[in-house]
ZAMARGU-4260 file (C-alpha; in steps of 0.2 Angstrom, whole numbers, plus 5000, padded with zeros to 4 digits):
<rodrens>
0) 5758/4961/5656 | 5748/4946/5647 | 5730/4939/5653 | 5732/4928/5668 | 5719/4914/5667
5) 5716/4898/5676 | 5728/4886/5678 | 5729/4872/5666 | 5726/4856/5681 | 5729/4854/5697
10) 5745/4859/5707 | 5750/4872/5693 | 5758/4888/5700 | 5769/4900/5698 | 5789/4899/5698
15) 5800/4913/5706 | 5806/4918/5691 | 5814/4937/5688 | 5801/4938/5675 | 5782/4936/5676
20) 5774/4918/5673 | 5759/4917/5661 | 5744/4906/5669 | 5730/4901/5657 | 5718/4891/5655
25) 5715/4876/5646 | 5703/4878/5629 | 5687/4873/5628 | 5674/4872/5615 | 5678/4868/5594
30) 5694/4861/5594 | 5696/4864/5576 | 5696/4881/5566 | 5679/4890/5560 | 5676/4895/5544
35) 5658/4901/5546 | 5662/4921/5542 | 5678/4930/5545 | 5672/4937/5562 | 5670/4917/5566
40) 5687/4912/5560 | 5694/4925/5572 | 5686/4921/5587 | 5690/4901/5585 | 5708/4908/5584
45) 5710/4914/5597 | 5696/4903/5610 | 5694/4904/5624 | 5697/4920/5626 | 5683/4932/5620
50) 5684/4944/5606 | 5676/4959/5614 | 5691/4954/5629 | 5705/4953/5615 | 5706/4969/5607
55) 5697/4980/5624 | 5714/4972/5634 | 5726/4965/5620 | 5727/4972/5604 | 5740/4985/5604
60) 5742/4985/5619 | 5749/4970/5628 | 5756/4950/5623 | 5742/4937/5627 | 5748/4917/5629
65) 5734/4905/5625 | 5740/4886/5630 | 5727/4871/5628 | 5727/4854/5632 | 5719/4848/5616
70) 5728/4835/5606 | 5715/4835/5590 | 5717/4854/5589 | 5736/4852/5591 | 5735/4839/5576
75) 5725/4850/5568 | 5739/4865/5569 | 5753/4849/5565 | 5745/4848/5547 | 5748/4867/5542
80) 5766/4866/5540 | 5780/4852/5545 | 5796/4850/5542 | 5795/4836/5528 | 5784/4847/5518
85) 5802/4853/5513 | 5806/4840/5500 | 5791/4842/5489 | 5791/4860/5491 | 5810/4862/5486
90) 5806/4852/5471 | 5793/4866/5466 | 5809/4878/5462 | 5812/4891/5478 | 5825/4901/5478
95) 5837/4907/5493 | 5832/4924/5498 | 5816/4924/5488 | 5807/4911/5497 | 5820/4904/5510
100) 5832/4911/5523 | 5846/4899/5532 | 5852/4909/5548 | 5856/4907/5566 | 5859/4918/5579
105) 5877/4918/5586 | 5883/4931/5601 | 5867/4941/5598 | 5870/4944/5579 | 5861/4935/5564
110) 5873/4925/5553 | 5865/4923/5535 | 5870/4904/5529 | 5860/4906/5513 | 5867/4898/5494
115) 5866/4908/5478 | 5853/4901/5471 | 5839/4886/5469 | 5837/4879/5485 | 5842/4861/5485
120) 5835/4849/5499 | 5848/4839/5503 | 5858/4855/5505 | 5847/4862/5518 | 5844/4847/5528
125) 5863/4846/5530 | 5862/4864/5535 | 5848/4862/5548 | 5854/4845/5555 | 5874/4847/5554
130) 5875/4870/5557 | 5859/4869/5567 | 5852/4884/5557 | 5834/4888/5556 | 5824/4890/5539
135) 5814/4904/5538 | 5799/4898/5524 | 5794/4915/5517 | 5773/4917/5514 | 5768/4897/5515
140) 5751/4902/5509 | 5756/4904/5493 | 5757/4886/5493 | 5750/4879/5509 | 5729/4877/5504
145) 5724/4878/5523 | 5734/4894/5527 | 5729/4903/5511 | 5710/4898/5520 | 5717/4906/5535
150) 5722/4922/5529 | 5709/4925/5517 | 5697/4926/5533 | 5709/4938/5542 | 5713/4947/5531
155) 5693/4952/5527 | 5691/4952/5546 | 5704/4964/5547 | 5704/4974/5532 | 5723/4973/5529
160) 5735/4962/5522 | 5740/4947/5531 | 5755/4937/5528 | 5764/4924/5536 | 5782/4916/5539
165) 5786/4898/5544 | 5800/4894/5555 | 5808/4879/5560 | 5823/4878/5572 | 5833/4861/5578
170) 5835/4858/5595 | 5847/4868/5607 | 5849/4883/5593 | 5843/4900/5590 | 5838/4909/5573
175) 5835/4928/5576 | 5842/4938/5588 | 5831/4949/5599 | 5820/4962/5589 | 5804/4969/5588
180) 5794/4969/5570 | 5782/4982/5564 | 5767/4972/5562 | 5755/4965/5576 | 5761/4945/5580
185) 5751/4929/5581 | 5761/4916/5582 | 5755/4896/5580 | 5764/4884/5587 | 5765/4868/5574
190) 5779/4856/5578 | 5789/4852/5594 | 5792/4866/5609 | 5798/4885/5608 | 5805/4895/5622
195) 5801/4914/5621 | 5806/4929/5632 | 5798/4944/5627 | 5803/4962/5633 | 5795/4978/5637
200) 5795/4990/5622 | 5808/5005/5619 | 5797/5008/5604 | 5778/5003/5606 | 5770/5002/5590
205) 5785/5003/5580 | 5782/5005/5563 | 5799/4999/5559 | 5810/4980/5561 | 5824/4983/5574
210) 5839/4972/5580 | 5837/4975/5598 | 5855/4973/5609 | 5855/4961/5619 | 5865/4972/5634
215) 5850/4986/5633 | 5835/4975/5633 | 5836/4970/5652 | 5827/4954/5660 | 5811/4946/5651
220) 5794/4955/5655 | 5787/4936/5651 | 5796/4920/5649 | 5785/4905/5642 | 5788/4888/5633
225) 5773/4884/5619 | 5769/4868/5614 | 5756/4862/5596 | 5741/4872/5598 | 5746/4884/5607
230) 5745/4904/5602 | 5753/4918/5608 | 5751/4937/5602 | 5762/4951/5605 | 5759/4970/5597
235) 5772/4978/5584 | 5785/4986/5595 | 5789/4970/5608 | 5807/4965/5608 | 5806/4946/5607
240) 5817/4932/5604 | 5813/4912/5606 | 5824/4895/5605 | 5823/4877/5605 | 5826/4868/5620
245) 5839/4856/5619 | 5836/4836/5618 | 5822/4840/5610 | 5814/4838/5593 | 5812/4852/5583
250) 5801/4866/5582 | 5790/4874/5567 | 5780/4889/5572 | 5771/4901/5559 | 5770/4918/5563
255) 5756/4927/5555 | 5756/4946/5554 | 5742/4958/5551 | 5744/4981/5551 | 5758/4984/5544
260) 5759/5004/5540 | 5740/5003/5544 | 5739/5017/5559 | 5730/5035/5562 | 5745/5043/5552
265) 5745/5031/5539 | 5725/5035/5536 | 5728/5054/5538 | 5742/5053/5524 | 5731/5044/5513
270) 5716/5054/5514 | 5726/5072/5516 | 5731/5072/5496 | 5711/5071/5492 | 5708/5083/5504
275) 5718/5095/5496 | 5714/5093/5481 | 5694/5094/5483 | 5702/5113/5495 | 5712/5118/5482
280) 5697/5117/5465 | 5685/5130/5478 | 5697/5140/5488 | 5709/5153/5480 | 5721/5154/5497
285) 5727/5135/5490 | 5729/5137/5474 | 5742/5155/5477 | 5759/5153/5474 | 5772/5151/5490
290) 5784/5167/5493 | 5798/5168/5481 | 5812/5157/5488 | 5804/5150/5503 | 5812/5134/5497
295) 5830/5141/5499 | 5828/5147/5517 | 5822/5141/5534 | 5803/5141/5537 | 5796/5156/5545
300) 5785/5159/5559 | 5774/5168/5547 | 5775/5152/5535 | 5770/5143/5550 | 5756/5153/5555
305) 5750/5151/5535 | 5751/5134/5535 | 5743/5129/5551 | 5729/5142/5545 | 5725/5131/5529
310) 5723/5114/5541 | 5712/5122/5551 | 5703/5127/5535 | 5704/5108/5530 | 5698/5104/5546
315) 5683/5111/5545 | 5682/5104/5528 | 5682/5088/5534 | 5671/5090/5546 | 5656/5093/5535
320) 5663/5080/5524 | 5652/5063/5522 | 5666/5054/5510 | 5686/5053/5512 | 5695/5053/5494
325) 5706/5037/5499 | 5721/5040/5490 | 5731/5022/5489 | 5727/5013/5505 | 5710/5004/5499
330) 5718/5002/5481 | 5734/4994/5487 | 5727/4983/5500 | 5714/4975/5487 | 5727/4975/5474
335) 5740/4964/5484 | 5729/4953/5496 | 5724/4935/5493 | 5709/4929/5482 | 5696/4922/5489
340) 5699/4905/5495 | 5691/4893/5482 | 5692/4874/5478 | 5696/4867/5462 | 5703/4879/5446
345) 5694/4895/5451 | 5684/4896/5440 | 5670/4904/5451 | 5680/4919/5455 | 5684/4920/5434
350) 5669/4915/5423 | 5651/4923/5425 | 5639/4910/5430 | 5621/4908/5432 | 5606/4919/5424
355) 5612/4934/5412 | 5605/4948/5429 | 5589/4957/5415 | 5580/4974/5421 | 5566/4961/5430
360) 5581/4953/5440 | 5583/4953/5458 | 5603/4953/5462 | 5614/4952/5474 | 5632/4955/5478
365) 5645/4943/5480 | 5663/4944/5486 | 5656/4956/5497 | 5673/4958/5507 | 5682/4958/5492
370) 5675/4972/5485 | 5679/4991/5488 | 5670/5005/5481 | 5679/5022/5478 | 5677/5039/5470
375) 5690/5049/5465 | 5697/5059/5450 | 5696/5051/5433 | 5714/5046/5431 | 5712/5045/5410
380) 5708/5063/5408 | 5727/5074/5407 | 5716/5089/5409 | 5714/5101/5425 | 5695/5097/5429
385) 5699/5078/5431 | 5681/5074/5434 | 5677/5062/5448 | 5671/5044/5444 | 5666/5028/5454
390) 5679/5015/5456 | 5676/4996/5458 | 5688/4986/5463 | 5689/4968/5466 | 5702/4955/5473
395) 5693/4940/5464 | 5708/4939/5451 | 5726/4942/5463 | 5736/4930/5460 | 5740/4918/5474
400) 5757/4914/5470 | 5765/4931/5472 | 5755/4935/5487 | 5764/4947/5500 | 5778/4944/5490
405) 5785/4964/5488 | 5796/4965/5472 | 5782/4954/5461 | 5771/4966/5450 | 5753/4965/5455
410) 5736/4973/5444 | 5720/4980/5447 | 5707/4973/5444 | 5688/4982/5443 | 5675/4994/5435
415) 5675/5012/5434 | 5658/5021/5432 | 5652/5038/5431 | 5649/5047/5446 | 5630/5049/5444
420) 5631/5027/5447 | 5636/5029/5465 | 5620/5030/5473 | 5615/5014/5462 | 5630/5006/5467
425) 5628/5010/5486 | 5610/5002/5485 | 5620/4985/5478 | 5631/4986/5493 | 5621/4990/5505
430) 5605/4978/5501 | 5604/4960/5503 | 5593/4957/5487 | 5587/4970/5476 | 5578/4971/5460
435) 5587/4980/5444 | 5574/4991/5441 | 5574/4999/5458 | 5590/5003/5456 | 5592/5024/5455
440) 5597/5027/5439 | 5588/5038/5426 | 5585/5025/5410 | 5583/5005/5411 | 5597/5003/5399
445) 5607/5012/5412 | 5602/5000/5428 | 5604/4985/5415 | 5622/4991/5408 | 5626/4992/5426
450) 5623/4973/5431 | 5629/4965/5418 | 5645/4973/5419 | 5646/4970/5439 | 5642/4952/5434
455) 5654/4949/5420 | 5667/4952/5434 | 5657/4940/5445 | 5653/4953/5457 | 5634/4948/5458
460) 5621/4935/5457 | 5607/4934/5451 | 5593/4927/5465
</rodrens>
């Protein structure tokens, strides 16, 4: 069950309900988020709960409710997205399905009320007022700078994509039926109040979204109402539903989500292909052909034992390996994440500035949270050898406007170097600052060439 903390005020008691009512404490300390670093941002987001406590007791385990009595924080939350923002956003060319969904929960089922084509604010407001429909706005960080700022820091913190959706629901209405998600969820209540019911998961840490039948979920395990400034977390697989209480103003909340397809199973699938690739180059047993007609018959005990033997060999090789070959996860993350938050035209992310690095310069890596170093086969070669090279991928030139939009094509930005450069690159990665002449490369020309290439991509600066 979610953490029970001190009541928000004297005389607060649990009501005798068929589910457990959460007690919480008033949040103290800073009333706005701390953007000094990714860890500072997350700590301020879940305050007064300590980060260590959160990951030990709640993360992937159970819900956490933080109710706050902080007018300044509530005002800040309200600034993240408001119903009134929709008019100006619609004027920028929003489309049903891609940017906006209009829906309502009717008899435990989702009824979609989308029109065709472009969203017109007057029609949207009409459906909201007259049909009591919920407006779901997809990935508002594409347009709202402060959400970009928050989610970019969270992507650095989690090392995983972080998406968001805004839900605006009129009084006395519900947008979605009970369901569970395949993501870790953080709810920030922005406007009005929202009544929530959480149920025990039928599929803990679920890998896919699913609607839950109303007659099968039982009574809520937790029930409460969120107000502006409140935060709710629950793990993937948690069955939930929410409605706006009747007689009150509309409710607006933003759902910030992460860790989709980011499990140990996903990581194993990602790394095993590179491990097999390397092993097969050295072990002839892995290159031997499978028995004739194996693909036409059921797997036999002999085949199963053979596969088990191969897996044991891979495990032994893995134990002695210091570098894993990541096939896709790292690259996909860097390709699809937000660019660093910046104010202005973003020139600092695309145009190198400051002094050009030379042999006697002292340099340091910048935007380190947005850069990954990978060793992998040279994809430009089609021959069997496919020698390994070093890839340096970054997200500085990623397009915020298509973040988390799924069907939009993304481009990979970065550099490639010979494998002989890997130690010098690791020096740059692991040093606060380093002299170019101290890089572990055989010639001064290679040292200068390396740092000049990184500087051209805005990845290092002279200090």
